[in-house]
C-alpha positions in Angstrom: -57.1 72.9 81.9 -60.0 71.5 83.9 -63.4 73.3 83.7 -63.9 75.9 86.5 -66.5 73.8 88.5 -64.0 70.9 88.5 -61.2 73.1 89.6 -63.3 74.4 92.5 -64.0 70.9 93.6 -60.3 70.0 93.4 -59.4 73.0 95.5 -62.1 72.1 98.0 -60.7 68.6 98.4 -57.2 70.0 99.0 -58.5 71.5 102.2 -58.9 68.1 103.7 -55.9 66.9 105.8 -53.5 64.7 104.0 -55.0 65.4 100.6 -52.5 66.9 98.1 -53.2 68.2 94.5 -52.9 64.7 92.9 -55.2 63.0 95.4 -57.7 65.9 95.1 -57.7 65.5 91.3 -58.4 61.8 91.6 -61.2 62.4 94.1 -62.8 65.1 92.0 -62.6 63.0 88.8 -64.1 60.1 90.7 -67.0 62.3 91.7 -67.8 62.9 88.0 -68.2 59.1 87.5 -70.5 58.6 90.5 -74.3 58.4 90.1 -75.9 61.8 90.8 -77.9 60.4 93.7 -74.7 59.3 95.4 -73.1 62.7 95.0 -76.3 64.3 96.4 -76.2 62.0 99.4 -72.5 62.9 100.1 -73.2 66.6 99.8 -76.1 66.3 102.2 -74.1 64.2 104.7 -71.3 66.9 104.7 -73.9 69.6 105.3 -75.6 67.7 108.1 -72.4 66.7 109.8 -71.3 70.3 109.9 -74.6 71.9 110.9 -76.0 69.2 113.2 -73.0 68.3 115.4 -71.5 70.3 118.2 -69.1 70.0 121.2 -70.6 68.7 124.4 -70.6 71.4 127.0 -69.3 69.0 129.6 -66.8 66.7 127.9 -66.1 68.6 124.7 -66.6 65.5 122.6 -68.4 65.8 119.3 -72.1 65.1 119.6 -75.6 65.8 118.3 -76.8 67.2 121.6 -75.3 68.8 124.6 -74.8 67.2 127.1 -73.9 64.2 125.0 -75.4 60.8 125.4 -72.4 59.5 127.4 -72.5 62.5 129.9 -76.2 62.1 130.2 -76.2 58.4 130.9 -77.0 57.8 134.6 -75.4 54.3 134.4 -71.9 55.8 133.8 -69.5 56.2 136.6 -69.2 60.0 137.0 -66.4 59.6 139.6 -64.0 58.4 136.8 -63.0 60.7 134.0 -60.8 59.5 131.1 -58.9 62.4 129.4 -58.4 61.7 125.6 -57.1 63.7 122.7 -60.1 63.4 120.4 -63.4 61.8 119.4 -61.6 58.9 117.6 -60.1 57.8 120.9 -63.6 57.9 122.6 -65.0 55.7 119.8 -62.2 53.2 120.1 -62.5 53.0 123.9 -66.3 52.6 123.7 -66.0 49.9 121.1 -63.5 48.0 123.3 -65.9 48.3 126.3 -63.1 48.9 128.8 -64.4 52.1 130.3 -67.7 52.8 132.0 -66.9 56.2 133.3 -66.9 59.6 131.5 -64.6 61.2 129.0 -63.0 64.6 128.5 -61.6 65.7 125.1 -58.9 68.3 125.3 -57.7 69.0 121.8 -58.8 72.0 119.7 -59.8 70.8 116.2 -59.5 67.1 117.2 -56.3 66.5 115.2 -53.1 66.1 117.2 -51.1 65.0 114.1 -52.1 68.2 112.3 -50.8 70.6 114.9 -53.9 70.9 117.0 -53.2 72.2 120.5 -55.0 71.5 123.8 -58.1 73.7 124.0 -57.8 76.1 126.9 -61.6 76.0 127.3 -61.5 72.2 127.5 -58.7 72.4 130.1 -60.7 74.9 132.2 -63.8 72.8 131.9 -61.8 69.7 133.1 -60.8 71.7 136.2 -64.4 72.7 136.9 -65.5 69.1 136.6 -63.0 68.1 139.3 -63.8 71.1 141.5 -67.4 69.9 141.6 -66.3 67.2 144.0 -67.9 64.3 142.0 -64.7 63.2 140.2 -62.4 60.9 142.3 -59.9 59.8 139.5 -58.7 61.3 136.3 -57.0 58.9 133.9 -54.7 60.6 131.4 -55.2 58.4 128.3 -53.3 60.4 125.7 -50.9 58.7 123.3 -47.4 57.8 124.5 -45.7 60.2 122.0 -44.4 63.8 122.2 -47.8 65.3 121.4 -49.7 63.0 123.8 -47.2 63.5 126.6 -47.4 67.3 126.2 -51.2 67.2 126.3 -51.1 65.0 129.4 -48.8 67.4 131.1 -51.1 70.4 130.4 -54.1 68.4 131.7 -52.2 67.6 134.9 -51.2 71.3 135.3 -54.9 72.3 134.9 -55.7 70.0 137.9 -52.9 71.3 140.1 -53.8 71.7 143.7 -57.1 69.7 143.4 -57.7 66.6 145.6 -58.1 64.1 142.8 -56.2 60.9 141.9 -54.4 61.3 138.6 -53.4 58.1 136.8 -51.9 57.1 133.4 -52.5 54.1 131.2 -50.1 51.2 131.8 -46.8 51.3 129.9 -48.0 48.3 127.8 -49.1 50.8 125.1 -46.3 50.9 122.5 -44.5 54.3 122.3 -45.7 56.4 119.4 -48.9 54.5 118.9 -52.3 56.3 118.7 -55.0 54.8 120.9 -57.4 54.6 118.0 -55.2 51.9 116.3 -54.8 49.6 119.3 -56.6 46.3 119.7 -59.4 46.3 122.3 -57.6 43.7 124.5 -54.4 45.8 124.6 -56.5 48.9 125.6 -58.3 46.9 128.3 -55.0 45.7 129.8 -53.5 49.2 129.7 -56.7 50.6 131.4 -56.8 48.0 134.1 -53.1 48.4 134.8 -53.2 52.2 135.1 -51.0 53.8 137.7 -50.2 57.1 139.3 -48.6 59.3 136.7 -45.4 61.2 137.0 -44.3 64.0 134.6 -40.8 62.5 134.8 -40.8 59.1 132.9 -37.9 57.9 134.9 -39.4 58.7 138.3 -40.4 55.8 140.5 -44.1 55.1 140.7 
């Protein structure tokens, strides 16, 4: 039986998504082989990431400050808001350089594959942003799978009755593919080819 400190570390690693008992054991045993200074650096990084990040009060993305640097950037197009599922999608789109507007993150816990549901507070904040009169277009940039389509539908329902153009990324995005895994050129084409979105996939656009 492993010593109690090692067992505690294994149990701690098991709390991470996708990490089972065997993977947790391998990770814990690897920690024992690491230099002490590396372990201390990882422990400090975990602490700082948890204590020194928060959700932006405007877009609900993860950030050091609120409002975040994107929402605070006067060079961004505040009339165009891209609705995404989590921070990884924001990072991917920023790296691709295809969007110069703002973002809005709608999932609680930032993990659609782990059962995270759209955050009612984020949906309410999205409606308030549009009600301000500054936003002219909302692009629903959720993934083309069951979770993403459900999140997009809830976002659209949150905007019901408001005078705003609602569009969807072009159909060139493969069904079932997370945006974070797409090549920048594909993302760019999907963004430029966005079109009015219908809740009925078979409806004419």
